[in-house]
KOLRO-597300 format. One record per residue: residue number from 1; residue in three letters; x, y, z of N, C-alpha, C in turn. Coordinates in steps of 0.2 Angstrom, whole numbers, always signed. Layout:
<rs>
R|NUM|ALA|X|Y|Z|X|Y|Z|X|Y|Z .
...
</rs>
This chain:
<rs>
R|1|MET|+609|+621|+7|+614|+616|+5|+611|+610|+1 .
R|2|VAL|+614|+609|-4|+611|+603|-9|+613|+597|-6 .
R|3|ASN|+608|+592|-5|+609|+586|-3|+605|+581|-7 .
R|4|GLU|+609|+576|-10|+606|+571|-14|+604|+565|-10 .
R|5|VAL|+598|+562|-11|+596|+556|-7|+596|+550|-11 .
R|6|ILE|+600|+545|-9|+600|+539|-14|+597|+533|-10 .
R|7|GLN|+593|+530|-14|+589|+524|-11|+593|+518|-14 .
R|8|LEU|+594|+513|-9|+597|+507|-11|+592|+502|-8 .
R|9|ALA|+590|+497|-12|+585|+492|-10|+586|+485|-14 .
R|10|ASN|+583|+480|-10|+582|+474|-13|+576|+470|-10 .
R|11|ASP|+575|+464|-11|+569|+461|-8|+570|+460|+0 .
R|12|SER|+576|+461|+3|+577|+460|+10|+578|+466|+14 .
R|13|CYS|+580|+472|+11|+582|+477|+14|+582|+484|+11 .
R|14|GLU|+581|+489|+14|+580|+496|+11|+585|+501|+15 .
R|15|VAL|+589|+504|+11|+594|+509|+14|+594|+516|+11 .
R|16|THR|+594|+521|+15|+594|+528|+12|+601|+531|+14 .
R|17|VAL|+604|+534|+9|+611|+537|+9|+610|+544|+7 .
R|18|TRP|+613|+549|+11|+613|+556|+10|+620|+558|+7 .
R|19|SER|+620|+562|+2|+627|+565|+0|+630|+570|+5 .
R|20|LEU|+625|+573|+9|+628|+577|+15|+630|+572|+20 .
R|21|GLY|+637|+573|+21|+640|+569|+26|+641|+562|+24 .
R|22|ALA|+640|+560|+18|+640|+553|+16|+636|+548|+21 .
R|23|ALA|+631|+551|+23|+627|+548|+29|+623|+542|+27 .
R|24|VAL|+623|+537|+31|+618|+532|+31|+612|+534|+35 .
R|25|ASN|+607|+537|+32|+601|+540|+36|+596|+535|+38 .
R|26|ASP|+596|+529|+35|+591|+524|+37|+593|+517|+34 .
R|27|ILE|+591|+512|+38|+591|+505|+36|+585|+502|+38 .
R|28|ARG|+581|+499|+34|+575|+496|+36|+575|+489|+34 .
R|29|LEU|+574|+485|+40|+574|+478|+40|+568|+474|+43 .
R|30|PRO|+566|+468|+41|+561|+465|+44|+563|+462|+51 .
R|31|ASP|+558|+462|+55|+559|+458|+61|+557|+451|+60 .
R|32|ARG|+556|+447|+66|+554|+440|+65|+547|+439|+63 .
R|33|GLN|+543|+444|+63|+536|+444|+61|+535|+447|+54 .
R|34|GLY|+541|+449|+51|+541|+452|+44|+539|+459|+44 .
R|35|ARG|+539|+463|+50|+538|+470|+50|+544|+473|+48 .
R|36|LEU|+544|+478|+43|+549|+482|+41|+550|+488|+45 .
R|37|GLU|+556|+489|+48|+557|+495|+53|+564|+497|+52 .
R|38|SER|+564|+504|+54|+571|+507|+54|+575|+504|+60 .
R|39|VAL|+582|+503|+59|+586|+500|+64|+592|+505|+65 .
R|40|VAL|+592|+511|+62|+597|+516|+63|+594|+523|+64 .
R|41|LEU|+597|+527|+68|+594|+533|+70|+596|+538|+64 .
R|42|GLY|+591|+542|+62|+591|+546|+57|+587|+553|+57 .
R|43|TYR|+588|+557|+52|+584|+563|+52|+579|+564|+47 .
R|44|SER|+574|+569|+47|+569|+569|+42|+571|+575|+37 .
R|45|CYS|+576|+579|+38|+577|+585|+34|+585|+587|+35 .
R|46|VAL|+587|+591|+30|+594|+593|+30|+595|+598|+36 .
R|47|GLY|+590|+602|+38|+591|+607|+43|+592|+604|+50 .
R|48|ASP|+589|+598|+51|+589|+594|+57|+596|+591|+58 .
R|49|ARG|+599|+589|+52|+606|+586|+52|+611|+591|+53 .
R|50|LEU|+610|+597|+50|+615|+603|+51|+615|+605|+59 .
R|51|GLU|+609|+605|+62|+608|+607|+69|+611|+601|+74 .
R|52|GLY|+611|+595|+71|+613|+589|+75|+620|+589|+78 .
R|53|ARG|+621|+586|+83|+627|+586|+87|+630|+579|+87 .
R|54|SER|+627|+574|+85|+628|+567|+87|+631|+563|+81 .
R|55|TYR|+632|+566|+75|+635|+563|+69|+631|+556|+67 .
R|56|LEU|+624|+557|+67|+620|+551|+65|+621|+549|+58 .
R|57|GLY|+625|+543|+58|+626|+539|+52|+631|+543|+47 .
R|58|GLU|+634|+548|+49|+639|+552|+45|+646|+549|+45 .
R|59|VAL|+650|+551|+40|+656|+549|+40|+660|+554|+42 .
R|60|VAL|+664|+553|+48|+668|+558|+51|+675|+558|+49 .
R|61|GLY|+679|+563|+48|+686|+563|+46|+688|+570|+44 .
R|62|PRO|+694|+570|+42|+699|+565|+40|+701|+560|+46 .
R|63|PHE|+700|+563|+52|+702|+558|+58|+696|+558|+63 .
R|64|GLY|+693|+552|+63|+688|+550|+68|+691|+549|+75 .
R|65|ASN|+687|+551|+79|+688|+550|+87|+692|+557|+89 .
R|66|ARG|+696|+556|+94|+699|+562|+98|+706|+562|+97 .
R|67|ILE|+709|+569|+96|+716|+570|+96|+717|+575|+102 .
R|68|ALA|+721|+573|+107|+723|+576|+113|+725|+583|+112 .
R|69|GLY|+721|+588|+115|+723|+595|+115|+722|+598|+108 .
R|70|GLY|+720|+594|+103|+719|+597|+96|+726|+599|+93 .
R|71|ARG|+731|+595|+95|+737|+596|+92|+741|+590|+91 .
R|72|PHE|+745|+590|+86|+749|+584|+84|+755|+587|+80 .
R|73|SER|+760|+583|+79|+766|+584|+75|+767|+579|+70 .
R|74|LEU|+769|+581|+64|+770|+576|+58|+776|+579|+54 .
R|75|ASP|+781|+575|+54|+787|+576|+51|+790|+583|+53 .
R|76|GLY|+790|+584|+59|+793|+590|+62|+788|+596|+62 .
R|77|THR|+783|+596|+59|+778|+602|+59|+772|+601|+64 .
R|78|GLU|+771|+606|+67|+766|+606|+72|+759|+608|+69 .
R|79|PHE|+754|+604|+70|+747|+606|+68|+743|+608|+74 .
R|80|ALA|+739|+613|+73|+734|+615|+78|+727|+614|+75 .
R|81|LEU|+722|+611|+78|+716|+610|+76|+711|+613|+81 .
R|82|GLU|+705|+614|+78|+699|+617|+82|+697|+612|+87 .
R|83|ARG|+697|+614|+94|+695|+610|+99|+688|+611|+101 .
R|84|ASN|+684|+605|+100|+677|+606|+100|+674|+601|+106 .
R|85|ASP|+678|+598|+110|+676|+593|+115|+681|+593|+121 .
R|86|ARG|+679|+597|+126|+683|+598|+132|+690|+599|+131 .
R|87|GLY|+692|+603|+126|+698|+605|+125|+702|+600|+120 .
R|88|GLN|+698|+595|+117|+701|+591|+113|+698|+592|+106 .
R|89|SER|+701|+589|+100|+698|+589|+94|+694|+582|+93 .
R|90|LEU|+688|+583|+92|+683|+577|+91|+681|+576|+84 .
R|91|HIS|+682|+571|+81|+680|+569|+74|+681|+575|+69 .
R|92|SER|+687|+578|+70|+690|+583|+65|+687|+590|+66 .
R|93|GLY|+683|+591|+71|+680|+598|+72|+674|+598|+69 .
R|94|PRO|+671|+604|+69|+664|+605|+67|+663|+605|+59 .
R|95|ASP|+668|+605|+56|+667|+606|+48|+671|+601|+45 .
R|96|GLY|+671|+595|+48|+675|+589|+45|+671|+586|+39 .
R|97|PHE|+673|+580|+37|+670|+576|+32|+662|+576|+33 .
R|98|HIS|+660|+576|+39|+653|+575|+40|+648|+581|+39 .
R|99|ARG|+652|+587|+37|+648|+593|+36|+649|+595|+28 .
R|100|GLN|+652|+590|+25|+653|+591|+17|+648|+588|+13 .
R|101|THR|+647|+591|+7|+642|+587|+3|+647|+583|-2 .
R|102|TRP|+646|+577|-2|+650|+572|-6|+647|+572|-13 .
R|103|GLN|+651|+571|-18|+649|+571|-25|+647|+563|-26 .
R|104|VAL|+641|+563|-29|+639|+556|-31|+642|+554|-38 .
R|105|LEU|+647|+550|-38|+651|+548|-44|+647|+543|-48 .
R|106|ASP|+643|+538|-45|+639|+534|-49|+635|+530|-44 .
R|107|GLN|+629|+527|-47|+624|+524|-42|+620|+519|-47 .
R|108|SER|+617|+514|-43|+613|+509|-46|+608|+508|-41 .
R|109|SER|+604|+503|-42|+598|+501|-37|+601|+498|-30 .
R|110|ASP|+607|+495|-30|+610|+493|-24|+617|+495|-23 .
R|111|ARG|+619|+500|-26|+626|+503|-25|+627|+510|-26 .
R|112|VAL|+631|+513|-22|+632|+520|-24|+640|+522|-22 .
R|113|ARG|+643|+526|-26|+650|+528|-25|+650|+536|-24 .
R|114|LEU|+653|+538|-19|+654|+545|-17|+661|+547|-17 .
R|115|GLY|+662|+554|-18|+669|+556|-18|+669|+563|-14 .
R|116|LEU|+675|+564|-12|+676|+571|-8|+683|+573|-9 .
R|117|ALA|+685|+579|-11|+691|+582|-11|+692|+586|-5 .
R|118|TRP|+697|+584|-1|+699|+588|+5|+705|+592|+4 .
R|119|THR|+705|+599|+4|+711|+603|+3|+716|+603|+8 .
R|120|ASP|+722|+604|+7|+727|+605|+12|+726|+611|+16 .
R|121|GLY|+726|+610|+23|+725|+615|+28|+718|+615|+30 .
R|122|ARG|+714|+612|+27|+707|+613|+29|+706|+610|+36 .
R|123|ALA|+702|+614|+41|+701|+612|+48|+708|+611|+51 .
R|124|GLY|+713|+613|+48|+720|+613|+51|+724|+606|+50 .
R|125|PHE|+721|+602|+46|+724|+596|+44|+728|+596|+38 .
R|126|PRO|+734|+592|+38|+738|+592|+31|+734|+588|+26 .
R|127|GLY|+736|+590|+20|+732|+587|+14|+736|+588|+8 .
R|128|PRO|+733|+588|+2|+726|+586|+1|+725|+579|+1 .
R|129|ILE|+718|+577|+2|+716|+570|+3|+710|+570|-2 .
R|130|THR|+711|+565|-6|+705|+563|-11|+702|+556|-8 .
R|131|VAL|+696|+556|-6|+692|+551|-3|+687|+548|-8 .
R|132|GLU|+686|+542|-8|+680|+539|-11|+677|+534|-7 .
R|133|LEU|+671|+533|-7|+667|+529|-2|+662|+526|-6 .
R|134|GLU|+661|+519|-6|+656|+515|-9|+652|+511|-4 .
R|135|TYR|+645|+512|-5|+641|+508|-1|+638|+503|-6 .
R|136|TRP|+637|+496|-4|+633|+492|-8|+630|+487|-4 .
R|137|LEU|+624|+485|-7|+619|+480|-3|+619|+474|-7 .
R|138|GLU|+620|+468|-3|+619|+462|-5|+615|+458|+0 .
R|139|GLY|+608|+456|-2|+604|+453|+3|+603|+458|+9 .
R|140|MET|+604|+455|+15|+604|+459|+21|+611|+462|+24 .
R|141|THR|+616|+462|+19|+622|+465|+21|+623|+471|+17 .
R|142|LEU|+625|+476|+21|+627|+483|+19|+634|+484|+20 .
R|143|SER|+638|+485|+15|+645|+485|+15|+647|+492|+13 .
R|144|HIS|+653|+495|+16|+656|+501|+14|+663|+500|+13 .
R|145|ARG|+666|+503|+8|+673|+503|+7|+676|+510|+6 .
R|146|LEU|+681|+512|+10|+684|+519|+9|+691|+518|+7 .
R|147|THR|+692|+522|+1|+699|+523|-1|+701|+530|-1 .
R|148|ALA|+708|+531|-1|+711|+538|+0|+717|+538|-4 .
R|149|GLN|+718|+544|-7|+725|+546|-10|+727|+552|-7 .
R|150|VAL|+733|+554|-5|+735|+560|-3|+741|+563|-7 .
R|151|GLY|+741|+570|-7|+746|+574|-10|+752|+575|-6 .
R|152|GLY|+752|+574|+0|+757|+575|+5|+756|+571|+11 .
R|153|PRO|+760|+570|+16|+759|+566|+22|+753|+569|+25 .
R|154|ALA|+748|+564|+27|+742|+566|+30|+739|+561|+35 .
R|155|LEU|+735|+563|+39|+731|+558|+43|+725|+556|+40 .
R|156|VAL|+724|+549|+39|+718|+546|+36|+715|+541|+41 .
R|157|ASN|+710|+543|+44|+706|+539|+48|+699|+540|+48 .
R|158|PRO|+696|+540|+42|+688|+542|+42|+684|+536|+45 .
R|159|VAL|+679|+538|+48|+675|+533|+52|+668|+534|+51 .
R|160|ALA|+664|+529|+49|+657|+529|+49|+654|+528|+56 .
R|161|HIS|+648|+532|+57|+646|+533|+63|+638|+532|+64 .
R|162|PRO|+636|+526|+62|+629|+525|+63|+627|+523|+70 .
R|163|TYR|+621|+525|+72|+619|+522|+79|+613|+517|+77 .
R|164|PHE|+614|+511|+80|+610|+506|+79|+605|+505|+85 .
R|165|ASN|+599|+503|+83|+593|+501|+88|+589|+496|+85 .
R|166|LEU|+591|+490|+86|+588|+484|+82|+581|+483|+84 .
R|167|SER|+578|+486|+89|+571|+485|+91|+566|+488|+86 .
R|168|GLY|+569|+493|+82|+564|+496|+77|+560|+502|+81 .
R|169|ARG|+562|+503|+87|+559|+508|+91|+564|+513|+95 .
R|170|LEU|+563|+519|+95|+567|+523|+99|+566|+522|+107 .
R|171|GLY|+571|+520|+110|+571|+518|+117|+577|+516|+119 .
R|172|PRO|+579|+515|+126|+585|+512|+128|+587|+506|+125 .
R|173|ILE|+594|+506|+123|+597|+499|+120|+599|+495|+126 .
R|174|LEU|+597|+495|+132|+599|+491|+137|+597|+484|+136 .
R|175|ASP|+592|+483|+132|+589|+476|+131|+593|+473|+125 .
R|176|HIS|+599|+476|+122|+603|+473|+117|+608|+469|+120 .
R|177|HIS|+610|+463|+117|+616|+460|+119|+622|+462|+114 .
R|178|LEU|+628|+462|+117|+634|+464|+113|+639|+460|+115 .
R|179|GLN|+643|+458|+109|+649|+454|+110|+654|+457|+106 .
R|180|ILE|+660|+457|+108|+666|+461|+105|+672|+456|+105 .
R|181|ARG|+675|+455|+99|+681|+450|+98|+687|+455|+100 .
R|182|ALA|+688|+456|+106|+694|+460|+108|+696|+457|+115 .
R|183|GLN|+703|+457|+115|+706|+455|+122|+709|+461|+126 .
R|184|ALA|+708|+467|+123|+711|+473|+126|+706|+478|+124 .
R|185|TYR|+707|+484|+128|+703|+490|+127|+707|+496|+129 .
R|186|LEU|+705|+502|+128|+709|+508|+129|+705|+512|+134 .
R|187|PRO|+708|+511|+141|+705|+515|+146|+706|+523|+145 .
R|188|VAL|+702|+527|+147|+703|+534|+145|+703|+539|+152 .
R|189|ASP|+706|+545|+151|+706|+550|+156|+699|+554|+156 .
R|190|ASP|+698|+559|+160|+692|+563|+160|+690|+566|+154 .
R|191|CYS|+695|+567|+149|+693|+570|+143|+693|+565|+137 .
R|192|LEU|+692|+558|+139|+691|+553|+135|+697|+552|+130 .
R|193|ILE|+703|+554|+132|+709|+552|+129|+713|+546|+132 .
R|194|PRO|+715|+541|+128|+718|+535|+130|+723|+536|+135 .
R|195|LEU|+723|+533|+141|+729|+533|+146|+735|+531|+143 .
R|196|ALA|+741|+533|+147|+747|+531|+144|+748|+524|+145 .
R|197|SER|+744|+521|+150|+745|+513|+151|+741|+509|+146 .
R|198|ALA|+737|+513|+142|+732|+509|+137|+737|+506|+131 .
R|199|PRO|+735|+500|+128|+729|+496|+130|+730|+492|+136 .
R|200|GLN|+724|+490|+139|+724|+485|+145|+720|+479|+143 .
R|201|PRO|+721|+473|+146|+717|+468|+145|+710|+469|+148 .
R|202|VAL|+705|+466|+144|+698|+466|+146|+697|+461|+152 .
R|203|ALA|+701|+456|+152|+699|+450|+157|+699|+453|+164 .
R|204|GLY|+694|+451|+168|+692|+453|+174|+690|+460|+175 .
R|205|THR|+687|+463|+170|+685|+470|+170|+677|+470|+167 .
R|206|ALA|+674|+476|+168|+667|+476|+165|+668|+477|+157 .
R|207|PHE|+674|+477|+155|+674|+478|+147|+675|+471|+144 .
R|208|ASP|+675|+466|+148|+676|+459|+145|+669|+457|+142 .
R|209|LEU|+669|+458|+135|+663|+457|+131|+665|+451|+126 .
R|210|ARG|+670|+447|+128|+671|+442|+123|+665|+437|+123 .
R|211|GLN|+662|+436|+128|+655|+433|+128|+649|+438|+128 .
R|212|SER|+644|+436|+124|+639|+441|+123|+636|+443|+130 .
R|213|ARG|+635|+449|+131|+632|+452|+137|+626|+457|+136 .
R|214|LEU|+622|+457|+140|+616|+462|+140|+619|+469|+142 .
R|215|LEU|+618|+474|+138|+621|+480|+139|+618|+483|+146 .
R|216|GLY|+612|+481|+148|+609|+483|+154|+613|+480|+160 .
R|217|ASP|+617|+475|+159|+620|+472|+165|+627|+475|+166 .
R|218|LEU|+629|+479|+162|+636|+482|+163|+636|+486|+169 .
R|219|GLU|+641|+485|+173|+641|+488|+180|+643|+496|+180 .
R|220|VAL|+639|+500|+177|+641|+507|+176|+642|+510|+183 .
R|221|GLU|+638|+508|+188|+639|+512|+194|+646|+510|+198 .
R|222|THR|+648|+504|+197|+654|+502|+201|+660|+502|+197 .
R|223|ASP|+660|+502|+190|+667|+503|+187|+669|+510|+186 .
R|224|PRO|+674|+512|+188|+676|+519|+187|+676|+522|+180 .
R|225|GLN|+678|+518|+175|+678|+520|+169|+671|+521|+166 .
R|226|LEU|+667|+516|+167|+660|+517|+165|+657|+523|+169 .
R|227|ARG|+658|+523|+175|+655|+528|+179|+656|+535|+176 .
R|228|ALA|+663|+536|+175|+665|+543|+172|+662|+545|+166 .
R|229|CYS|+661|+540|+162|+658|+541|+155|+650|+540|+155 .
R|230|GLY|+647|+538|+160|+640|+536|+160|+638|+530|+156 .
R|231|GLY|+643|+526|+154|+642|+520|+150|+648|+519|+146 .
R|232|LEU|+648|+515|+140|+653|+514|+136|+655|+520|+131 .
R|233|ASP|+661|+522|+131|+663|+527|+126|+670|+525|+125 .
R|234|HIS|+672|+519|+123|+679|+517|+123|+680|+513|+117 .
R|235|ALA|+687|+513|+115|+689|+509|+109|+692|+502|+112 .
R|236|PHE|+690|+497|+108|+692|+490|+109|+697|+488|+104 .
R|237|VAL|+702|+485|+106|+708|+483|+101|+705|+476|+99 .
R|238|LEU|+704|+476|+92|+701|+470|+89|+706|+464|+88 .
R|239|ASP|+704|+458|+89|+708|+453|+89|+711|+453|+82 .
R|240|ARG|+718|+451|+81|+721|+450|+75|+718|+445|+70 .
R|241|ARG|+717|+447|+64|+715|+442|+59|+720|+438|+55 .
R|242|PRO|+719|+432|+53|+724|+428|+50|+726|+431|+43 .
R|243|THR|+721|+435|+40|+722|+439|+34|+721|+446|+34 .
R|244|ASP|+722|+450|+29|+720|+457|+29|+713|+458|+27 .
R|245|GLU|+709|+453|+26|+702|+453|+24|+698|+455|+30 .
R|246|PRO|+692|+459|+29|+688|+460|+35|+686|+454|+39 .
R|247|GLY|+686|+454|+45|+684|+449|+49|+679|+451|+55 .
R|248|PRO|+676|+446|+58|+671|+448|+63|+674|+452|+69 .
R|249|ALA|+670|+458|+71|+673|+462|+76|+668|+462|+82 .
R|250|ALA|+661|+462|+80|+656|+462|+85|+650|+460|+83 .
R|251|VAL|+645|+458|+88|+639|+455|+87|+634|+459|+91 .
R|252|LEU|+629|+462|+88|+624|+465|+92|+617|+461|+91 .
R|253|TYR|+613|+460|+96|+607|+456|+95|+602|+459|+100 .
R|254|HIS|+596|+458|+97|+590|+461|+100|+585|+455|+101 .
R|255|SER|+584|+452|+106|+580|+446|+106|+572|+447|+105 .
R|256|GLY|+570|+453|+107|+563|+455|+105|+561|+454|+98 .
R|257|SER|+565|+457|+94|+564|+457|+87|+567|+452|+83 .
R|258|GLY|+572|+448|+86|+575|+443|+82|+581|+446|+78 .
R|259|ARG|+582|+452|+78|+587|+455|+73|+594|+454|+76 .
R|260|ARG|+598|+453|+72|+606|+452|+74|+610|+456|+69 .
R|261|LEU|+615|+459|+71|+620|+463|+67|+627|+460|+69 .
R|262|VAL|+631|+457|+64|+638|+456|+64|+642|+461|+61 .
R|263|VAL|+646|+464|+64|+651|+469|+61|+657|+466|+59 .
R|264|GLU|+659|+467|+53|+665|+464|+50|+670|+470|+48 .
R|265|THR|+676|+470|+49|+680|+475|+47|+687|+473|+47 .
R|266|ASP|+691|+478|+43|+699|+477|+43|+702|+483|+47 .
R|267|TYR|+698|+487|+50|+701|+492|+55|+703|+488|+61 .
R|268|PRO|+708|+491|+64|+711|+488|+70|+707|+489|+77 .
R|269|ALA|+702|+494|+77|+699|+496|+83|+691|+497|+82 .
R|270|LEU|+688|+496|+87|+680|+497|+87|+679|+502|+93 .
R|271|GLN|+676|+508|+92|+674|+512|+97|+667|+511|+98 .
R|272|VAL|+665|+509|+104|+658|+508|+106|+656|+513|+111 .
R|273|TYR|+650|+517|+108|+647|+522|+112|+640|+521|+113 .
R|274|THR|+638|+520|+119|+631|+518|+121|+626|+524|+121 .
R|275|GLY|+628|+530|+118|+623|+535|+117|+621|+539|+123 .
R|276|GLN|+625|+539|+128|+622|+542|+134|+621|+550|+133 .
R|277|GLY|+625|+553|+128|+624|+560|+127|+619|+561|+122 .
R|278|LEU|+615|+556|+119|+610|+558|+114|+604|+562|+117 .
R|279|ASP|+603|+568|+115|+598|+571|+118|+594|+576|+113 .
R|280|GLU|+594|+574|+107|+592|+578|+101|+585|+576|+100 .
R|281|ALA|+580|+581|+101|+573|+580|+99|+571|+579|+92 .
R|282|GLU|+577|+580|+87|+575|+580|+80|+576|+573|+77 .
R|283|ILE|+578|+568|+81|+579|+562|+78|+572|+559|+76 .
R|284|ALA|+572|+558|+69|+565|+556|+66|+563|+549|+66 .
R|285|HIS|+568|+544|+66|+567|+537|+66|+573|+534|+69 .
R|286|PRO|+571|+528|+71|+565|+524|+72|+560|+528|+76 .
R|287|PRO|+554|+526|+76|+548|+530|+79|+549|+529|+87 .
R|288|GLY|+547|+534|+90|+548|+534|+98|+550|+541|+100 .
R|289|ARG|+552|+540|+107|+554|+547|+110|+562|+546|+111 .
R|290|PRO|+566|+551|+107|+573|+551|+108|+575|+553|+115 .
R|291|GLY|+581|+550|+117|+584|+552|+123|+590|+548|+124 .
R|292|PRO|+594|+549|+130|+600|+546|+131|+599|+538|+131 .
R|293|GLY|+604|+536|+127|+605|+528|+127|+600|+525|+122 .
R|294|CYS|+597|+529|+117|+592|+526|+112|+596|+523|+106 .
R|295|GLY|+602|+523|+106|+606|+520|+101|+613|+518|+103 .
R|296|VAL|+616|+514|+100|+623|+512|+101|+627|+513|+94 .
R|297|ALA|+633|+517|+95|+637|+518|+89|+643|+512|+90 .
R|298|LEU|+644|+509|+84|+649|+504|+83|+654|+507|+78 .
R|299|GLU|+659|+510|+80|+663|+514|+75|+669|+510|+74 .
R|300|THR|+670|+508|+68|+676|+504|+66|+681|+510|+64 .
R|301|GLU|+687|+509|+66|+692|+515|+66|+699|+513|+68 .
R|302|GLY|+704|+518|+67|+710|+517|+70|+710|+519|+77 .
R|303|PHE|+716|+519|+80|+716|+521|+88|+715|+528|+89 .
R|304|PRO|+711|+530|+94|+710|+537|+96|+717|+540|+98 .
R|305|ASP|+718|+546|+96|+724|+550|+98|+731|+547|+95 .
R|306|ALA|+730|+543|+90|+735|+539|+87|+741|+544|+84 .
R|307|PRO|+739|+550|+82|+745|+555|+80|+750|+557|+85 .
R|308|ASN|+747|+556|+91|+751|+558|+97|+754|+552|+101 .
R|309|ARG|+753|+546|+98|+755|+540|+102|+759|+535|+97 .
R|310|PRO|+765|+536|+97|+769|+531|+92|+769|+524|+93 .
R|311|ASP|+766|+522|+99|+765|+515|+101|+759|+512|+98 .
R|312|PHE|+754|+517|+95|+748|+515|+92|+749|+513|+85 .
R|313|PRO|+745|+510|+81|+746|+509|+74|+745|+516|+71 .
R|314|SER|+749|+517|+66|+750|+524|+63|+744|+525|+58 .
R|315|VAL|+742|+531|+58|+736|+533|+53|+739|+538|+48 .
R|316|VAL|+746|+538|+48|+749|+543|+43|+749|+539|+36 .
R|317|VAL|+747|+543|+31|+748|+540|+24|+752|+545|+20 .
R|318|ARG|+756|+542|+16|+760|+546|+12|+759|+546|+4 .
R|319|PRO|+761|+551|+0|+760|+550|-7|+762|+543|-10 .
R|320|GLY|+758|+540|-14|+759|+534|-18|+758|+528|-13 .
R|321|GLN|+756|+529|-7|+754|+524|-3|+747|+522|-3 .
R|322|PRO|+745|+516|-5|+737|+515|-6|+734|+514|+1 .
R|323|TRP|+728|+517|+2|+725|+516|+8|+717|+514|+7 .
R|324|ARG|+715|+509|+10|+709|+506|+9|+706|+503|+16 .
R|325|ARG|+700|+504|+17|+697|+500|+23|+690|+498|+21 .
R|326|THR|+688|+492|+24|+681|+490|+22|+678|+488|+29 .
R|327|THR|+671|+489|+29|+667|+487|+35|+661|+484|+32 .
R|328|ARG|+658|+479|+35|+652|+476|+33|+647|+475|+39 .
R|329|TRP|+641|+477|+38|+636|+476|+43|+631|+471|+40 .
R|330|VAL|+632|+465|+43|+629|+459|+41|+623|+458|+46 .
R|331|PHE|+617|+459|+43|+611|+458|+47|+607|+451|+46 .
R|332|SER|+604|+449|+51|+600|+443|+50|+594|+443|+55 .
R|333|VAL|+589|+439|+54|+584|+438|+58|+583|+431|+61 .
R|334|ASP|+582|+430|+67|+581|+423|+70|+574|+421|+68 .
</rs>
């Protein structure tokens, strides 16, 4: 499989993007001592990525997250998808956006634009969908913008899936602090599908991250939602913004390195996955020993199972209807 490797760089930051999966395979940043280190999990070769199961840095779609039973109805037509996670469809099945080679449309030293044509009926989804993705680097901020056009009614919810470890070393992310601007979250059933009662307030629960908390302090053993998942694997309903422009969603901080990440987005939700299922020996960087909990995914997205939940924000896009989403990863060092 052909894979183009694109390097973006400036005086503050280095980024590696792969055309396979439109993946951010590496981000290298200084710590407070000036040491340049990787802060996202990535692979060393195409074979390892194709064998990988954790979507490291890839763009998943056309629908990121889960669809209950791998089925949904759109305009009276039933669609059946491949069920690849406990009877559910996860990240659009095994051959979604993350397994496609995106076309490099143009690039420069600090910017790249990628494109993908998704045909009608592929992986069971309606289409066709034409997607463009642009990454650009400004100082220590890496932004990405997704735009899409459809040839018929379609689900559009592509999601970038990097795992962050700001320490610069592979190891548990329990020493990271996390803050999320969300008053509500989506509790899930045993198959990680939002409950009928979702969303629910975070107040008074282990999911109240409105103030920064150490991930190691989350009460996994006592909270039934966290215990069932072995950690966080939940969507948070982001606070409404006064405008349609991307706004702050989350802050991740590692005191040992001094690195801080602010996630800004115009998506309505943030899926937080603390990586308890990470068990791939092929993870090449950051250096260290891969294992469960060695990275945290902060996935800006629409609501999981939205096609089956009319009470959730719609992810249906129709011909002539513009669709665009932007996320920024704003890094800094104390």
